[in-house]
C-alpha positions in Angstrom: 5.3 31.1 16.2 4.3 31.1 12.5 5.3 30.3 9.2 7.3 33.4 8.9 10.2 31.6 10.6 13.6 31.5 8.8 15.0 28.4 10.6 14.3 25.5 12.7 16.5 23.8 15.2 17.5 20.2 14.6 18.6 17.6 17.3 22.0 17.4 18.8 23.7 14.1 18.8 25.0 14.7 22.2 25.6 17.8 24.5 28.9 16.0 25.2 31.7 16.9 22.5 33.5 13.5 22.6 30.3 11.6 22.1 29.5 14.0 19.4 33.0 13.3 17.6 32.0 9.3 17.9 28.5 9.8 16.6 30.1 11.9 13.6 32.8 9.5 12.9 30.5 6.5 12.8 28.0 8.4 10.5 30.8 9.4 8.1 32.1 5.7 8.0 28.6 4.4 7.2 28.4 7.2 4.7 31.4 6.6 2.8 30.7 2.8 3.1 27.3 3.4 1.2 28.3 5.6 -1.2 31.5 3.7 -2.3 29.5 0.4 -2.8 26.4 2.0 -4.5 29.1 4.0 -6.6 30.8 0.7 -7.4 27.5 -0.7 -8.6 26.6 2.3 -10.9 30.2 2.1 -12.5 30.0 -1.6 -13.1 26.4 -1.4 -14.6 27.6 1.3 -16.9 30.9 0.1 -18.3 30.2 -3.8 -18.4 28.0 -4.5 -21.4 27.4 -8.0 -19.9 25.2 -5.9 -17.1 23.3 -4.1 -19.8 19.9 -5.9 -18.7 16.9 -5.1 -17.1 18.0 -6.4 -13.9 20.9 -4.6 -13.6 19.5 -1.3 -15.0 16.9 -1.4 -12.2 19.9 -2.2 -9.7 21.8 0.9 -10.8 18.6 3.3 -10.5 18.7 1.8 -7.1 21.9 2.7 -6.2 21.5 6.2 -7.4 18.5 6.5 -5.1 20.3 5.1 -2.2 23.0 7.5 -2.7 20.7 10.4 -3.1 18.5 9.6 0.4 21.4 9.4 2.5 23.1 12.6 1.0 20.1 14.6 1.8 20.4 14.0 5.5 23.8 12.9 6.4 26.2 15.8 5.1 24.0 18.4 6.8 24.1 16.5 10.1 27.5 16.0 10.3 28.3 19.8 9.0 26.2 20.9 12.1 27.8 18.7 14.7 31.2 19.8 13.5 30.3 23.4 13.5 28.6 22.8 17.0 25.1 24.3 15.7 21.8 23.0 15.2 20.2 25.5 12.7 18.7 24.5 9.0 17.3 27.0 7.2 13.2 27.0 6.5 14.1 26.7 2.7 16.7 24.0 3.7 14.2 21.8 5.5 11.6 22.4 2.8 14.3 20.6 0.6 15.3 17.8 2.9 11.5 16.7 2.9 10.9 17.2 -0.6 14.1 15.2 -1.7 13.8 12.5 1.2 10.4 11.7 0.6 11.1 11.8 -3.3 14.1 9.2 -2.6 11.8 7.0 -0.4 8.7 6.8 -2.6 11.0 6.0 -5.7 12.7 3.1 -3.8 9.6 1.5 -2.9 8.5 1.9 -6.4 11.8 0.6 -7.8 11.6 -2.4 -5.5 8.1 -3.0 -6.9 9.2 -2.9 -10.5 12.3 -5.1 -9.7 9.9 -7.8 -8.2 7.9 -7.8 -11.6 10.8 -8.1 -13.5 12.0 -11.2 -11.6 8.5 -12.5 -12.1 8.5 -12.3 -15.8 12.3 -13.5 -16.0 11.2 -16.8 -13.8 7.3 -17.4 -15.0 7.6 -16.3 -18.6 11.2 -16.7 -19.5 10.4 -17.0 -23.3 8.6 -13.5 -23.3 11.0 -12.0 -21.1 12.9 -9.8 -23.9 9.5 -9.0 -25.5 7.8 -7.6 -22.0 11.0 -6.4 -20.5 12.6 -4.5 -23.8 14.6 -1.4 -23.3 11.7 1.2 -24.2 9.1 -0.7 -21.5 12.0 -0.6 -18.8 12.8 3.2 -19.6 9.0 4.3 -19.4 8.9 2.1 -16.1 11.6 4.1 -14.4 10.7 7.4 -15.9 6.9 6.7 -14.7 8.6 6.1 -11.2 10.5 9.0 -10.9 7.8 11.4 -12.0 5.1 9.8 -9.4 7.7 9.9 -6.8 8.3 13.3 -7.3 4.6 14.3 -7.4 4.0 12.2 -4.1 6.7 14.2 -2.5 5.7 17.5 -3.5 2.2 16.8 -2.6 3.8 15.7 1.1 5.8 18.8 1.3 3.2 21.1 0.3 0.9 19.9 2.8 3.6 19.9 5.8 4.7 23.3 5.1 1.4 25.2 4.7 0.6 24.4 8.4 1.5 26.9 11.0 4.3 25.7 13.5 4.1 26.7 17.2 7.7 25.8 17.5 10.8 25.2 15.7 12.5 22.8 17.7 12.3 19.4 15.8 13.4 16.4 17.8 15.3 14.6 14.8 18.7 15.3 13.3 17.4 16.1 10.0 13.8 17.4 8.9 11.3 14.4 9.1 7.5 14.7 8.7 6.5 12.8 11.7 8.4 15.2 13.9 7.4 18.4 11.9 3.7 17.3 12.5 4.6 17.2 16.4 5.2 21.0 16.5 2.1 21.9 14.3 -0.3 24.1 16.0 -3.6 22.6 16.8 -5.4 20.0 14.4 -4.2 21.8 11.3 -2.0 19.0 10.3 -5.0 16.7 9.6 -4.8 17.1 5.8 -0.9 16.0 5.9 -2.1 13.0 8.0 -4.4 12.2 5.4 -1.9 12.4 2.8 0.6 10.2 4.8 -2.2 7.4 5.2 -2.6 7.5 1.6 1.0 7.0 0.9 1.0 4.2 3.4 -1.8 2.5 1.7 -0.1 2.7 -1.5 3.0 1.4 0.2 1.3 -1.7 1.6 -0.3 -2.2 -1.7 3.4 -2.7 -3.2 4.0 -4.9 -0.1 0.9 -7.0 -1.1 2.2 -7.0 -4.9 5.5 -8.2 -4.0 4.4 -10.7 -1.5 2.2 -12.1 -4.2 4.6 -12.2 -7.0 7.1 -14.0 -5.0 4.5 -16.7 -4.1 4.0 -17.2 -7.5 7.8 -16.9 -8.1 8.4 -19.6 -5.6 5.8 -22.0 -6.8 7.2 -21.6 -10.4 10.9 -22.1 -9.2 9.7 -25.4 -7.2 8.5 -26.8 -10.6 12.2 -26.5 -12.2 13.2 -29.9 -12.6 17.1 -29.2 -12.1 18.5 -28.4 -8.8 20.9 -26.0 -10.3 18.2 -24.1 -12.1 16.2 -23.8 -8.7 19.4 -22.4 -7.1 20.2 -19.9 -9.6 16.5 -18.7 -9.7 16.4 -18.2 -6.0 20.0 -16.4 -5.8 18.5 -13.7 -8.1 15.3 -13.2 -6.0 16.8 -13.5 -2.1 18.8 -10.1 -2.3 15.8 -8.5 -3.6 13.4 -10.0 -1.2 16.1 -9.4 1.8 16.3 -5.8 0.8 12.8 -4.9 0.4 11.7 -6.6 3.8 14.6 -4.6 5.8 13.9 -1.5 4.0 9.8 -1.7 4.2 9.3 -2.8 7.9 12.1 -0.4 9.5 10.3 2.3 7.2 6.7 1.7 8.3 7.9 1.1 12.2 9.4 4.7 11.9 6.5 6.2 10.4 3.2 4.4 11.8 4.5 4.6 15.4 3.6 7.5 17.6 6.5 9.9 17.7 7.6 11.4 21.0 7.5 14.8 22.2 11.0 15.0 23.8 14.4 13.6 22.2 14.5 9.9 22.1 17.3 7.4 21.5 14.8 4.9 20.2 13.8 7.4 17.4 17.3 7.9 16.8 18.0 4.2 16.2 14.8 3.5 14.3 15.9 6.7 11.8 19.4 5.1 11.5 17.8 1.6 10.6 15.5 2.8 7.8 17.3 5.8 6.5 20.9 4.7 6.4 21.3 1.0 7.1 19.4 -0.5 4.0 21.1 1.6 1.5 24.5 0.6 2.9 23.6 -3.1 2.8 22.2 -3.1 -0.9 25.6 -3.2 -2.4 26.7 -5.9 -0.1 23.7 -7.9 -0.3 23.5 -7.8 -4.2 27.5 -8.3 -4.7 27.4 -11.4 -2.5 24.7 -13.0 -4.1 25.4 -12.2 -7.8 28.4 -13.7 -9.4 28.5 -11.5 -12.4 28.2 -8.3 -10.6 30.8 -9.7 -8.0 33.3 -10.2 -10.7 32.8 -6.9 -12.5 33.3 -4.9 -9.3 36.6 -7.1 -8.4 38.0 -6.5 -12.0 37.0 -2.8 -11.4 38.7 -2.6 -8.2 41.8 -4.7 -9.4 42.4 -2.2 -12.2 41.9 0.8 -9.9 44.5 -0.4 -7.5 47.0 -1.9 -9.7 
């Protein structure tokens, strides 16, 4: 087979129709929970002027990325399952890889920026408004989106310029490790190099966040007031939890060798890093943040009554 193929065959959830219905139902529930939670965050930040601060501006962008990353893969998987088909067009596969890597990259970059925001807020509170002004925040976010798109484009180009010896992908969406698994001979070495470069950048972001939070915790411990320490920790812990879940599950999915046959473990790991973090983000942030919780509750109350 060569790159003149017009479609790929994705992994079926199950050959038993009843099990497929169960999988689709679970995916739809997770998807609707994720979209609803993140949309509430976006609406809350947009309409409540009390939330027009850098932290909530970044959180709103995180919610947008969460919706985008999951929407790239879940609707197609659900549609295929309901239509009892496995097909995805070549262009559709290219689009999935481009957009999914774009959203993954931008999430890592944004979580790094959010760590810096917390560092400035806690370690240099008197200079916070000067350093994290509206123009600086906009430049950070725009740079993050542009760099993430360039990274995604690089991965997509190197992935789809290699010839494929099969069109059967052992995953329910077009994922780069599984595409490289069906590449002919050693023609995928360049893309592996690009992947290692991205992993190195991701690890660099991880180290930056770890060092940042060490400095933050040291600064918090020097706060004389117990109430002040508690408030500072409450703004940092959600971000740290979200990043830890996202980073470690994502690394495990991309660093471990992929199998040449369908694997339940691959499916579970994919769900863990691609769907669970975006679904947990609204819960983690809303439970640990009184302002956001109050605004979301007010919105729900006004909508229902």
